[in-house]
Backbone as JSON, one array per atom type, in Angstrom:
{
  "sequence": "XXXXXXXXXXXXXXXXXXXXXXXXXXXXXXXXXXXXXXXXXXXXXXXXXXXXXXXXXXXXXXXXXXXXXXXXXXXXXXXXXXXXXXXXXXXXXXXXXXXXXXXXXXXXXXXXXXXXXXXXXXXXXXXXXXXXXXXXXXXXXXXXXXXXXXXXXXXXXXXXXXXXXXXXXXXXXXXXXXXXXXXXXXXXXXXXXXXXXXXXXXXXXXXXXXXXXXXXXXXXXXXXXXXXXXXXXXXXXXXXXXXXXXXXXXXXXXXXXXXXXXXXXXXXXXXXXXXXXXXXXXXXX",
  "N": [[7.89, 13.87, 1.63], [5.58, 16.53, 1.86], [2.0, 16.02, 3.09], [-0.55, 15.64, 0.59], [-3.91, 17.98, 0.4], [-6.92, 16.17, 0.6], [-8.78, 17.04, -0.01], [-8.25, 18.34, -2.99], [-8.12, 16.36, -4.36], [-7.57, 14.83, -7.35], [-7.27, 12.33, -7.65], [-4.88, 12.0, -9.08], [-3.03, 12.41, -6.93], [0.68, 12.25, -6.24], [2.13, 10.39, -5.15], [0.28, 10.56, -2.78], [-1.71, 8.87, 0.51], [-3.95, 8.84, 1.61], [-6.32, 7.82, 3.33], [-9.56, 8.96, 3.45], [-8.57, 10.07, 0.67], [-9.16, 8.58, -0.78], [-11.81, 7.15, -0.93], [-13.2, 10.02, -1.78], [-12.5, 9.96, -4.22], [-13.52, 9.92, -8.12], [-13.69, 8.0, -9.85], [-14.37, 8.66, -13.1], [-15.47, 6.77, -15.92], [-13.47, 5.0, -18.13], [-13.74, 5.53, -21.69], [-13.07, 4.42, -25.11], [-10.29, 4.49, -27.47], [-10.29, 6.15, -30.69], [-7.97, 6.14, -31.74], [-6.7, 3.9, -30.84], [-6.19, 0.91, -31.76], [-6.81, -2.68, -31.0], [-6.47, -3.65, -28.35], [-5.05, -5.9, -25.98], [-4.96, -8.14, -22.73], [-2.76, -8.43, -20.68], [-2.58, -11.08, -17.71], [-2.41, -12.91, -14.62], [-3.85, -14.67, -12.11], [-1.78, -14.97, -10.48], [1.29, -13.59, -8.92], [4.89, -13.22, -9.36], [4.8, -14.92, -11.11], [6.07, -14.0, -14.46], [4.58, -12.04, -15.7], [4.55, -9.83, -16.28], [7.19, -9.56, -17.8], [6.31, -11.43, -20.4], [4.9, -9.36, -20.92], [6.16, -7.56, -22.08], [8.05, -8.91, -23.42], [6.07, -9.68, -25.26], [5.14, -7.65, -26.77], [7.48, -6.37, -27.64], [8.03, -8.13, -29.6], [5.61, -7.42, -30.89], [6.21, -5.2, -32.26], [8.54, -5.78, -33.38], [7.79, -6.37, -36.18], [6.75, -4.04, -37.06], [4.06, -3.16, -36.31], [2.69, -1.06, -34.82], [2.64, -0.3, -31.45], [1.66, -0.26, -27.79], [2.28, 0.36, -24.49], [0.72, 0.28, -21.26], [0.96, 0.37, -18.17], [-0.49, -1.4, -16.04], [-0.3, -2.34, -13.66], [-0.37, -0.58, -10.78], [1.15, -0.52, -8.24], [3.28, -2.4, -8.25], [4.99, -1.5, -10.6], [6.97, -2.76, -13.34], [7.64, -2.49, -15.91], [9.09, 0.11, -17.04], [11.72, -0.16, -16.3], [12.37, -3.16, -17.47], [12.78, -2.39, -19.98], [14.82, 0.03, -19.75], [14.57, 2.46, -19.78], [13.79, 5.72, -18.22], [13.83, 9.17, -16.32], [12.18, 11.39, -15.92], [7.82, 11.6, -17.2], [6.28, 14.0, -19.6], [4.49, 16.55, -20.58], [2.32, 17.79, -22.19], [-0.34, 20.42, -23.94], [-2.38, 18.65, -24.86], [-2.85, 16.59, -23.28], [-0.94, 14.07, -21.68], [2.42, 12.53, -22.53], [3.32, 9.56, -22.96], [6.88, 7.4, -22.21], [9.02, 6.19, -24.61], [10.64, 3.31, -26.04], [13.94, 2.11, -27.45], [12.92, 0.86, -29.35], [10.4, 1.96, -30.06], [8.42, 1.77, -28.84], [6.05, 2.71, -27.04], [5.26, 3.83, -23.6], [3.81, 3.91, -20.71], [3.3, 4.97, -17.66], [3.38, 3.78, -14.0], [5.76, 4.28, -12.97], [7.39, 6.02, -13.82], [6.45, 8.87, -13.48], [7.5, 9.29, -10.93], [9.11, 10.83, -8.07], [11.13, 8.73, -7.62], [12.59, 5.95, -7.72], [12.21, 3.68, -6.4], [10.4, 4.71, -4.83], [7.54, 4.22, -3.09], [3.99, 2.85, -3.32], [0.89, 3.95, -1.78], [-2.06, 3.48, -2.62], [-5.18, 3.56, -2.39], [-7.73, 1.81, -3.72], [-9.65, 3.23, -5.19], [-8.65, 5.03, -6.09], [-6.34, 4.21, -7.36], [-8.02, 3.13, -9.5], [-8.62, 5.19, -10.91], [-6.39, 7.01, -12.14], [-5.68, 4.84, -14.12], [-7.93, 5.14, -15.17], [-7.19, 7.7, -16.75], [-5.02, 7.25, -16.99], [-5.56, 6.44, -19.78], [-7.34, 7.52, -20.72], [-6.23, 10.43, -20.68], [-3.53, 9.99, -22.97], [-1.27, 10.87, -24.85], [-0.9, 8.57, -27.12], [-0.94, 8.5, -29.87], [-1.56, 6.91, -33.11], [-2.02, 3.41, -32.71], [-1.41, 0.4, -32.95], [-1.84, -2.55, -31.64], [-1.73, -2.71, -28.3], [-0.91, -3.03, -25.43], [-1.79, -4.4, -22.57], [-0.38, -4.8, -19.19], [-1.09, -6.21, -16.3], [-2.01, -6.02, -12.44], [-1.52, -8.69, -10.51], [-3.61, -11.2, -9.6], [-7.43, -11.03, -8.56], [-8.31, -8.19, -8.83], [-9.66, -5.07, -7.86], [-8.21, -3.82, -10.12], [-8.21, -5.68, -12.54], [-11.35, -6.0, -12.36], [-11.87, -3.28, -13.36], [-10.83, -2.77, -15.73], [-11.54, -5.14, -17.36], [-13.94, -4.37, -17.43], [-13.74, -2.06, -18.53], [-12.18, -1.25, -20.27], [-11.35, -1.45, -23.97], [-11.63, -4.27, -24.52], [-9.52, -7.17, -27.24], [-9.15, -9.32, -26.1], [-7.44, -11.47, -23.89], [-4.65, -12.69, -22.66], [-2.95, -15.26, -20.85], [-1.07, -16.07, -17.48], [0.94, -18.36, -16.55], [3.01, -20.9, -14.34], [4.7, -24.1, -14.56], [3.0, -25.16, -12.52], [1.18, -27.26, -10.51], [-0.58, -25.97, -8.77], [0.19, -23.45, -9.18], [-1.41, -23.64, -11.66], [-4.08, -23.68, -10.37], [-4.54, -21.21, -9.81], [-4.88, -19.67, -11.8], [-6.82, -20.13, -13.14], [-8.72, -19.38, -12.11], [-8.88, -16.59, -12.9], [-8.5, -16.89, -15.43], [-11.7, -18.08, -15.64], [-13.36, -16.2, -14.76], [-12.98, -14.2, -16.7], [-13.86, -15.29, -18.43], [-16.48, -15.37, -17.38], [-17.27, -12.08, -17.58], [-17.08, -12.1, -20.04], [-15.18, -12.37, -21.91], [-12.09, -12.68, -24.33], [-10.28, -15.13, -23.61], [-7.44, -15.56, -25.14], [-4.66, -17.09, -25.4], [-3.21, -19.07, -23.08], [0.29, -18.32, -21.61], [3.2, -20.1, -20.35], [5.04, -19.86, -17.88], [9.01, -20.6, -17.34], [9.16, -23.02, -17.85], [11.58, -24.78, -18.33], [14.62, -25.25, -18.05], [17.99, -25.5, -20.07], [20.16, -26.87, -20.49], [23.55, -25.59, -21.68], [25.51, -26.62, -21.88], [24.81, -29.93, -22.54], [22.33, -29.18, -23.83], [20.19, -30.73, -23.1], [17.13, -30.36, -21.25], [15.89, -29.64, -19.17], [13.3, -30.02, -16.43], [12.33, -27.83, -13.9], [10.52, -27.31, -11.84], [8.82, -29.62, -12.22], [7.2, -31.64, -14.56], [6.27, -29.33, -17.78], [2.89, -28.08, -17.49], [0.92, -26.43, -18.95], [-0.18, -27.47, -21.63], [-2.16, -29.13, -20.97], [-3.55, -27.36, -19.18], [-4.88, -25.38, -20.83], [-6.42, -26.99, -22.61], [-7.73, -27.61, -20.27], [-8.95, -24.93, -19.7], [-10.17, -24.45, -22.18], [-8.31, -22.74, -23.66], [-7.33, -21.64, -26.77], [-4.56, -21.11, -27.81], [-1.56, -22.19, -27.0], [1.73, -21.33, -25.25], [5.24, -21.8, -24.06], [8.28, -20.66, -22.41], [11.4, -20.35, -21.53], [13.43, -21.13, -18.17], [16.08, -18.57, -18.92], [18.86, -17.59, -18.01], [19.83, -15.79, -19.17], [18.15, -13.81, -20.73], [17.48, -12.36, -18.34], [19.55, -11.17, -17.85], [19.19, -9.4, -19.38], [17.14, -7.59, -19.08], [17.31, -7.05, -16.39], [19.3, -5.14, -17.38], [17.57, -2.96, -19.15], [17.27, -4.27, -21.71], [15.54, -5.78, -22.91], [14.09, -5.68, -25.4], [16.32, -6.84, -26.58], [16.29, -9.78, -26.55], [15.69, -12.97, -27.99], [13.48, -14.59, -28.86], [12.7, -16.82, -30.45], [10.81, -17.98, -31.77], [8.64, -19.11, -30.01], [6.85, -17.61, -29.24], [5.18, -16.95, -31.09], [2.2, -19.41, -31.38], [0.23, -17.29, -29.53], [0.88, -15.35, -30.73], [0.05, -15.39, -33.73], [-3.08, -16.15, -32.01], [-3.54, -13.62, -31.83], [-3.63, -12.31, -33.58], [-5.1, -12.78, -35.26], [-7.71, -12.49, -33.99], [-7.53, -9.98, -34.1], [-8.18, -9.42, -36.95], [-10.38, -10.42, -37.36], [-11.89, -8.81, -36.19], [-11.03, -6.41, -37.6], [-12.34, -6.87, -39.76], [-15.08, -7.92, -39.67], [-15.85, -4.3, -38.62]],
  "CA": [[6.72, 14.82, 1.05], [4.38, 16.38, 2.07], [0.58, 15.27, 2.59], [-1.69, 16.02, 0.18], [-4.23, 17.6, 0.79], [-7.45, 15.08, -0.16], [-9.94, 17.94, -0.62], [-8.11, 19.07, -3.17], [-7.25, 15.76, -4.68], [-7.99, 13.88, -8.32], [-6.93, 11.26, -8.23], [-3.2, 11.14, -9.51], [-2.3, 13.23, -6.1], [1.41, 11.68, -6.49], [2.96, 9.93, -3.06], [-0.92, 10.36, -1.85], [-2.01, 7.88, 0.71], [-5.02, 8.97, 2.45], [-7.62, 6.66, 3.58], [-10.12, 9.81, 2.73], [-8.67, 10.75, -0.11], [-9.16, 7.42, -1.43], [-13.31, 7.88, -0.78], [-13.77, 10.94, -2.52], [-12.18, 10.4, -5.86], [-14.86, 9.03, -8.29], [-13.06, 8.31, -11.57], [-14.82, 8.53, -14.68], [-15.39, 5.8, -16.88], [-12.91, 5.12, -19.62], [-13.81, 5.56, -22.93], [-12.27, 3.4, -25.99], [-9.56, 5.86, -27.91], [-10.58, 5.35, -31.54], [-6.81, 6.11, -32.43], [-5.83, 2.38, -30.46], [-7.83, 0.02, -31.97], [-6.48, -3.53, -29.98], [-6.41, -4.11, -26.75], [-4.62, -7.08, -24.89], [-4.6, -8.37, -21.5], [-1.86, -9.73, -19.88], [-3.06, -11.49, -16.29], [-2.26, -13.98, -13.91], [-4.16, -15.33, -10.95], [-0.93, -15.61, -9.0], [2.25, -13.02, -8.85], [6.0, -14.38, -10.01], [5.24, -16.15, -12.78], [6.48, -13.05, -15.37], [3.84, -11.67, -16.44], [5.81, -8.07, -17.03], [7.8, -10.08, -19.05], [5.66, -12.16, -21.14], [4.03, -8.33, -21.76], [7.39, -7.22, -23.15], [8.57, -10.25, -25.17], [5.14, -9.62, -26.85], [5.0, -6.25, -27.37], [8.29, -5.92, -28.67], [7.32, -8.87, -30.99], [4.57, -6.96, -32.49], [7.08, -4.3, -33.34], [9.47, -6.14, -34.97], [6.28, -7.22, -37.36], [6.47, -3.5, -38.29], [3.39, -2.86, -35.63], [2.92, 0.58, -34.04], [2.9, -0.89, -29.64], [2.39, 0.72, -26.99], [2.02, -0.82, -23.21], [-0.36, 0.41, -20.21], [1.54, -0.68, -17.05], [-1.81, -1.25, -14.91], [0.42, -2.59, -12.65], [0.05, 0.24, -10.35], [1.61, -0.76, -7.57], [4.36, -2.92, -8.72], [5.45, -1.18, -11.85], [8.32, -2.57, -13.65], [7.41, -2.55, -17.26], [9.88, 0.74, -17.6], [12.69, -1.47, -15.74], [13.26, -3.78, -18.63], [13.17, -1.77, -21.03], [15.3, 0.47, -19.84], [13.18, 3.52, -19.41], [14.44, 6.22, -17.08], [13.53, 9.36, -16.18], [10.26, 11.44, -15.49], [6.84, 11.52, -18.2], [6.48, 14.55, -20.31], [2.98, 16.8, -20.72], [1.96, 19.5, -23.26], [-1.87, 20.62, -24.08], [-3.0, 17.85, -24.83], [-1.97, 15.27, -21.89], [0.24, 13.17, -21.18], [3.69, 12.42, -23.2], [4.13, 8.29, -22.98], [8.28, 6.96, -22.91], [9.16, 5.72, -25.69], [11.11, 2.28, -25.77], [14.52, 1.71, -28.19], [12.49, 0.42, -31.12], [9.04, 3.19, -30.28], [7.0, 1.02, -28.11], [5.36, 3.65, -26.32], [4.73, 3.25, -22.45], [2.79, 4.13, -20.06], [4.02, 3.46, -16.35], [3.47, 5.42, -12.73], [7.53, 4.71, -11.86], [8.07, 7.05, -15.03], [5.88, 9.83, -12.91], [7.51, 9.51, -9.36], [11.16, 11.42, -8.63], [11.96, 7.86, -7.24], [11.68, 4.25, -7.88], [11.56, 3.06, -5.26], [9.14, 5.56, -4.01], [6.42, 3.37, -2.51], [2.62, 4.15, -3.83], [0.12, 3.17, -0.9], [-3.37, 3.76, -2.56], [-6.11, 2.53, -2.22], [-8.95, 1.16, -4.6], [-10.78, 4.09, -6.36], [-7.27, 6.29, -6.24], [-5.96, 3.28, -9.22], [-8.61, 3.0, -10.98], [-8.89, 6.81, -11.19], [-4.76, 6.52, -12.64], [-5.58, 4.12, -14.88], [-8.31, 5.92, -16.16], [-6.11, 9.15, -16.96], [-3.66, 6.59, -18.35], [-6.02, 5.35, -20.81], [-7.29, 8.97, -21.41], [-5.86, 11.69, -21.09], [-2.23, 9.89, -22.86], [-1.18, 11.39, -25.91], [-1.37, 7.35, -27.59], [-1.85, 8.87, -30.9], [-2.08, 5.62, -33.65], [-0.63, 1.97, -32.39], [-2.65, -0.67, -33.81], [-1.56, -3.05, -30.18], [-1.87, -1.91, -26.97], [-0.86, -4.65, -23.76], [-1.82, -4.35, -20.63], [-0.13, -5.31, -18.22], [-2.39, -6.68, -15.23], [-1.52, -7.33, -11.73], [-1.46, -9.99, -10.17], [-4.9, -11.39, -8.91], [-9.17, -10.68, -9.68], [-9.47, -7.43, -7.68], [-10.34, -3.64, -8.64], [-7.34, -3.6, -11.33], [-8.83, -6.59, -12.73], [-12.32, -5.28, -12.83], [-11.92, -2.09, -14.26], [-9.66, -3.28, -17.22], [-12.01, -5.51, -17.71], [-14.95, -4.19, -17.43], [-14.17, -0.21, -19.51], [-11.26, -0.78, -21.41], [-12.19, -2.69, -24.87], [-10.23, -5.53, -24.95], [-10.78, -7.97, -28.28], [-9.17, -10.74, -24.86], [-6.83, -11.74, -23.04], [-3.27, -13.0, -22.05], [-3.06, -15.93, -18.92], [0.63, -16.45, -18.08], [1.28, -19.54, -15.52], [4.52, -21.41, -13.75], [4.42, -25.39, -14.84], [2.92, -26.02, -11.25], [-0.89, -27.22, -10.09], [-0.83, -24.8, -7.56], [-0.01, -22.02, -10.07], [-2.11, -23.85, -12.7], [-5.62, -24.34, -10.94], [-5.02, -20.04, -9.48], [-4.52, -18.29, -13.15], [-7.93, -20.9, -13.76], [-9.47, -18.38, -11.45], [-8.69, -15.63, -13.24], [-9.94, -17.44, -16.67], [-12.89, -18.37, -15.31], [-13.46, -14.42, -14.28], [-12.82, -13.24, -17.75], [-14.96, -16.19, -19.24], [-17.67, -14.63, -16.4], [-17.31, -11.06, -18.13], [-17.81, -12.51, -21.86], [-13.54, -11.5, -21.87], [-11.99, -13.78, -24.38], [-9.14, -15.97, -23.5], [-6.41, -15.93, -26.4], [-3.76, -17.63, -25.37], [-1.67, -19.14, -22.39], [1.64, -18.73, -21.48], [3.99, -20.82, -18.57], [7.24, -19.51, -18.31], [9.85, -21.04, -16.36], [8.72, -24.52, -18.47], [12.06, -25.43, -18.03], [16.0, -24.67, -18.38], [17.74, -26.11, -21.04], [21.78, -27.26, -20.36], [24.41, -24.94, -22.97], [27.02, -27.94, -22.89], [24.25, -31.0, -23.4], [20.94, -28.93, -24.5], [19.47, -31.16, -22.03], [16.02, -29.53, -20.76], [15.87, -29.87, -17.33], [12.0, -29.64, -15.84], [13.76, -27.89, -12.12], [9.35, -26.38, -11.59], [7.88, -30.35, -12.34], [6.61, -31.39, -16.46], [5.14, -28.34, -18.43], [1.66, -28.01, -17.32], [0.22, -25.14, -20.65], [-0.96, -28.4, -22.64], [-2.67, -29.6, -20.57], [-4.55, -27.0, -18.63], [-5.09, -25.02, -22.08], [-6.97, -28.08, -22.65], [-8.94, -27.53, -19.73], [-9.62, -24.08, -19.74], [-11.17, -24.03, -23.89], [-8.16, -21.55, -24.19], [-6.51, -21.67, -28.14], [-3.29, -20.86, -27.92], [-0.67, -21.87, -25.86], [3.24, -21.28, -25.46], [5.57, -22.28, -23.31], [9.29, -19.96, -22.0], [12.46, -21.6, -20.54], [14.2, -20.34, -17.59], [16.65, -18.5, -19.21], [20.27, -16.3, -17.32], [20.34, -14.62, -20.94], [16.92, -12.76, -20.87], [17.67, -12.38, -16.99], [20.62, -10.06, -17.48], [18.39, -8.63, -20.77], [15.6, -7.58, -18.51], [18.46, -6.16, -15.26], [19.89, -4.19, -18.44], [16.74, -2.9, -19.73], [17.2, -4.19, -23.02], [14.4, -6.66, -23.52], [13.64, -5.81, -26.91], [17.09, -7.93, -28.21], [15.95, -11.19, -26.56], [15.23, -12.98, -29.6], [11.98, -15.49, -27.91], [12.82, -18.12, -31.16], [9.31, -18.01, -32.03], [7.92, -19.9, -29.21], [5.63, -17.03, -29.58], [4.05, -17.13, -32.46], [1.37, -19.28, -31.44], [0.2, -16.68, -29.37], [0.72, -13.76, -31.88], [-0.77, -15.68, -34.69], [-4.0, -15.94, -32.82], [-4.12, -11.85, -31.51], [-3.42, -11.39, -35.07], [-6.44, -13.46, -35.87], [-8.71, -12.22, -33.3], [-7.83, -8.33, -34.35], [-8.51, -9.04, -37.8], [-11.8, -10.8, -37.04], [-12.71, -7.48, -35.41], [-11.23, -5.69, -38.44], [-13.15, -7.09, -41.04], [-16.82, -7.2, -38.61], [-16.02, -2.98, -38.46]],
  "C": [[5.41, 15.28, 1.74], [3.26, 16.26, 1.78], [0.15, 16.09, 1.91], [-3.14, 16.25, 0.79], [-5.95, 17.03, 0.73], [-8.31, 15.95, -0.85], [-9.77, 18.3, -2.46], [-7.41, 18.08, -4.23], [-8.44, 14.98, -6.53], [-8.5, 12.78, -8.29], [-5.74, 10.24, -9.67], [-2.53, 12.59, -7.96], [-0.77, 12.1, -6.1], [1.62, 11.25, -4.82], [0.86, 9.6, -1.83], [-1.76, 8.91, -0.78], [-3.53, 7.98, 1.6], [-6.03, 8.28, 2.3], [-8.73, 7.57, 2.97], [-9.91, 10.25, 1.27], [-8.7, 9.69, -1.48], [-10.91, 7.34, -1.75], [-13.63, 8.68, -1.31], [-13.45, 10.91, -3.76], [-13.71, 9.14, -6.38], [-14.91, 8.95, -10.1], [-14.09, 7.74, -12.52], [-15.0, 7.59, -15.82], [-15.22, 5.27, -18.59], [-13.29, 4.94, -21.19], [-12.83, 4.73, -23.84], [-12.16, 5.42, -27.09], [-9.68, 4.68, -29.61], [-9.24, 5.39, -32.18], [-5.67, 3.99, -31.69], [-7.01, 1.77, -30.96], [-7.63, -1.58, -32.42], [-6.13, -3.21, -28.65], [-5.84, -5.86, -26.18], [-3.93, -7.09, -23.35], [-3.45, -9.11, -20.92], [-1.91, -10.4, -18.47], [-2.22, -12.8, -16.21], [-3.05, -13.75, -12.71], [-3.72, -15.09, -9.61], [0.57, -14.01, -9.47], [3.72, -14.26, -8.8], [5.47, -15.35, -10.8], [5.67, -15.94, -13.81], [5.4, -13.33, -16.6], [4.15, -10.23, -17.24], [6.24, -8.63, -17.87], [7.33, -10.44, -19.72], [4.93, -10.54, -22.28], [5.24, -7.45, -22.41], [7.88, -7.54, -24.01], [7.76, -9.71, -26.12], [5.05, -8.54, -27.62], [6.75, -5.72, -28.17], [8.89, -7.23, -29.53], [6.85, -8.23, -32.03], [5.42, -6.13, -32.95], [7.9, -4.52, -34.12], [8.46, -6.69, -36.09], [5.95, -5.33, -38.07], [5.07, -3.0, -37.5], [3.58, -1.47, -34.91], [1.82, -0.55, -32.34], [3.11, -0.16, -29.06], [2.04, -0.59, -25.53], [1.23, 0.41, -21.83], [-0.27, -0.25, -19.29], [0.39, -0.47, -15.56], [-1.51, -1.88, -13.96], [0.93, -1.64, -11.54], [0.93, 0.68, -8.68], [3.15, -1.04, -6.93], [5.25, -3.03, -10.49], [6.95, -1.73, -12.42], [9.03, -3.0, -15.06], [9.32, -1.38, -17.71], [11.75, -0.1, -17.38], [13.91, -1.86, -16.67], [13.25, -3.67, -19.95], [13.87, -0.4, -20.87], [15.24, 1.97, -19.88], [14.01, 4.38, -18.3], [14.04, 7.78, -17.44], [11.53, 10.12, -16.86], [9.34, 11.26, -16.93], [6.97, 13.11, -18.46], [5.16, 15.43, -20.37], [2.97, 18.09, -21.37], [-0.3, 19.31, -23.11], [-2.82, 19.69, -23.77], [-2.89, 16.27, -24.13], [-1.12, 15.11, -21.9], [0.97, 12.25, -22.06], [3.71, 10.71, -22.89], [5.92, 8.53, -23.4], [8.08, 6.52, -23.79], [10.29, 5.21, -25.38], [12.52, 2.55, -26.86], [14.0, 1.64, -29.74], [10.67, 1.22, -31.13], [8.12, 2.2, -29.74], [6.3, 1.62, -27.1], [4.63, 2.92, -24.89], [4.28, 4.09, -21.88], [3.0, 4.24, -18.52], [3.91, 4.75, -15.16], [4.82, 5.13, -12.23], [7.44, 5.42, -12.8], [7.55, 8.76, -14.21], [6.67, 10.45, -11.15], [9.17, 9.77, -9.8], [11.75, 10.18, -8.01], [11.44, 6.74, -7.71], [11.75, 3.47, -7.54], [10.59, 3.66, -3.8], [8.29, 4.75, -3.85], [4.77, 3.8, -2.98], [1.72, 2.66, -3.17], [-0.96, 3.75, -1.32], [-4.15, 3.01, -3.07], [-7.02, 2.08, -3.6], [-8.8, 2.33, -5.55], [-9.64, 5.11, -6.83], [-6.53, 5.77, -7.43], [-6.6, 3.49, -9.95], [-8.99, 4.71, -11.63], [-7.36, 7.26, -12.3], [-4.64, 5.86, -14.11], [-6.27, 4.65, -15.98], [-7.73, 7.57, -17.22], [-4.87, 8.25, -18.14], [-4.12, 6.67, -19.67], [-6.42, 6.95, -21.53], [-6.34, 10.26, -22.34], [-3.81, 11.2, -21.29], [-2.5, 10.39, -24.54], [-0.19, 9.64, -27.19], [-0.72, 8.18, -29.67], [-1.93, 7.94, -31.22], [-1.3, 4.63, -32.55], [-1.74, 0.7, -32.22], [-2.71, -1.84, -32.03], [-1.11, -2.87, -28.88], [-1.79, -3.19, -25.91], [-1.09, -3.86, -23.13], [-1.29, -4.66, -19.43], [-0.47, -5.2, -16.49], [-1.57, -6.52, -14.03], [-2.14, -7.9, -11.41], [-3.17, -10.27, -9.25], [-6.18, -10.66, -9.33], [-8.74, -9.81, -8.75], [-9.26, -6.31, -8.99], [-9.69, -3.77, -9.89], [-7.94, -4.4, -12.25], [-10.16, -6.15, -13.07], [-12.53, -4.54, -13.65], [-11.41, -1.82, -15.51], [-10.94, -3.77, -17.95], [-13.64, -5.42, -18.75], [-15.21, -2.67, -17.96], [-13.28, 0.04, -20.37], [-11.89, -1.28, -22.82], [-11.18, -3.46, -25.28], [-10.62, -6.69, -25.75], [-9.81, -8.92, -27.41], [-7.53, -10.94, -24.23], [-4.95, -12.62, -22.44], [-2.91, -13.69, -20.67], [-1.43, -16.25, -18.93], [0.55, -17.32, -16.9], [2.87, -20.04, -15.16], [4.29, -23.39, -14.47], [4.18, -25.52, -12.93], [1.11, -26.19, -11.59], [-1.44, -26.22, -9.96], [-0.75, -24.01, -8.51], [-1.28, -22.38, -11.18], [-4.12, -23.07, -12.16], [-6.16, -21.62, -10.12], [-5.22, -19.52, -10.77], [-6.03, -19.55, -14.35], [-9.17, -19.64, -13.06], [-10.42, -17.54, -12.29], [-9.47, -16.2, -15.21], [-10.84, -17.37, -17.03], [-13.73, -16.72, -15.44], [-13.67, -13.78, -15.0], [-14.37, -14.41, -18.81], [-16.97, -15.26, -18.87], [-18.6, -13.42, -16.94], [-17.07, -10.66, -19.0], [-15.83, -11.69, -22.55], [-13.04, -12.44, -22.99], [-10.82, -14.52, -24.14], [-7.97, -15.99, -24.85], [-5.51, -16.98, -26.37], [-3.41, -18.35, -23.75], [0.05, -18.95, -22.43], [2.42, -18.72, -20.11], [5.03, -20.58, -19.74], [7.54, -20.42, -16.91], [9.73, -22.14, -16.64], [10.26, -25.13, -17.55], [13.55, -24.67, -18.63], [17.08, -26.04, -19.21], [19.21, -25.51, -20.73], [22.7, -26.35, -21.19], [25.29, -25.76, -22.53], [25.99, -29.02, -23.09], [23.37, -30.81, -23.71], [20.06, -29.71, -24.12], [18.12, -30.08, -21.74], [15.14, -30.2, -19.54], [14.19, -29.09, -16.36], [12.51, -29.19, -14.29], [11.4, -27.77, -11.76], [8.44, -28.28, -11.8], [7.88, -30.35, -14.4], [5.78, -29.86, -16.49], [3.19, -29.19, -17.64], [0.9, -27.45, -18.44], [-0.48, -25.84, -21.16], [-2.05, -28.46, -22.06], [-4.04, -28.15, -19.43], [-4.96, -25.36, -20.17], [-6.22, -25.66, -22.17], [-8.83, -27.59, -22.21], [-9.52, -26.06, -19.62], [-10.42, -23.58, -21.54], [-10.24, -23.35, -24.13], [-7.39, -22.54, -26.0], [-5.88, -22.25, -28.78], [-2.45, -21.9, -26.55], [0.41, -22.19, -26.58], [3.98, -21.21, -24.25], [7.6, -21.32, -23.5], [9.95, -20.78, -21.34], [13.16, -19.9, -19.6], [15.61, -19.85, -17.85], [17.94, -17.22, -18.97], [20.29, -15.47, -18.73], [19.57, -13.33, -20.8], [16.99, -12.74, -19.03], [18.28, -10.97, -17.21], [20.19, -8.84, -19.1], [18.26, -7.56, -19.69], [16.4, -6.43, -17.08], [18.9, -4.9, -16.53], [18.99, -3.11, -18.8], [16.58, -2.23, -21.54], [16.62, -5.89, -23.6], [13.88, -7.45, -24.86], [15.04, -6.94, -27.65], [16.83, -8.93, -27.47], [15.24, -11.98, -27.6], [14.29, -14.61, -28.69], [12.29, -16.7, -29.15], [11.6, -19.16, -32.15], [8.87, -19.15, -31.48], [6.75, -18.96, -28.8], [4.72, -17.06, -29.93], [2.87, -17.92, -32.57], [0.55, -18.39, -31.07], [-0.41, -15.41, -30.19], [-0.15, -13.89, -32.41], [-2.48, -15.47, -34.22], [-4.73, -14.69, -31.63], [-4.51, -10.82, -32.86], [-4.66, -11.72, -35.56], [-7.37, -12.89, -35.4], [-8.59, -10.75, -33.98], [-7.96, -8.6, -35.8], [-9.61, -9.72, -38.26], [-12.62, -9.35, -36.81], [-12.26, -6.37, -36.7], [-11.87, -5.93, -39.36], [-14.89, -7.2, -40.1], [-16.45, -5.01, -38.81], [-16.26, -2.3, -40.07]]
}
């Protein structure tokens, strides 16, 4: 790929990794879009706990309930949302902005991987450039009407986390963890930062909590006893849910058919909390 001229960069130069480009970019602060009613961030202080999968499941469950749903894939350097939904091809645009991709059930998706020539092309961008692309995803996408927007965050509490927390009109966040004390401690960092920034923590999803034998039906705690209830109580999180290690789920994600997975009401406590917060916000307005 030809090297981008940093002097002409506007924050979305595809494949740009120039240090000077990142330093010259001064992204504007995003403003709330009136047609996006509720925004939920899905976060974790650690990678590898299934945050993108939880984002996909929450979005799919809300779409099943009849809501208009969108996903903003804020994990710029490691986007996986298009893969789980089987979305391929490049995004289009018109005079009004960028048109998001649509999943089989009509969920609107905006992800950097849908703008790259190849799925495996690395993105080596500095923080200011990543902030710039997030602003464009929010402000320049033709979202139209969206009842619930889920923002799939990168792991940790770095630039993207702060940008979304400070600039996006979040109703709250859902934290994702695995059943290990170390992971719970790291997730606590994200939860505490959210509290410090006056962002509500709506729920905790403990992923990979157990494996259920398809022959005897017994639940095996591969990573130790589930910690979700204890962690939720420790950080005063109002709702928690657990998800199993399920090979069927992995196969559907690899096939791009995550919308076909049945969580069997496992996420209901989280969804009920999201809807309750949204209802209070709507009533206040």
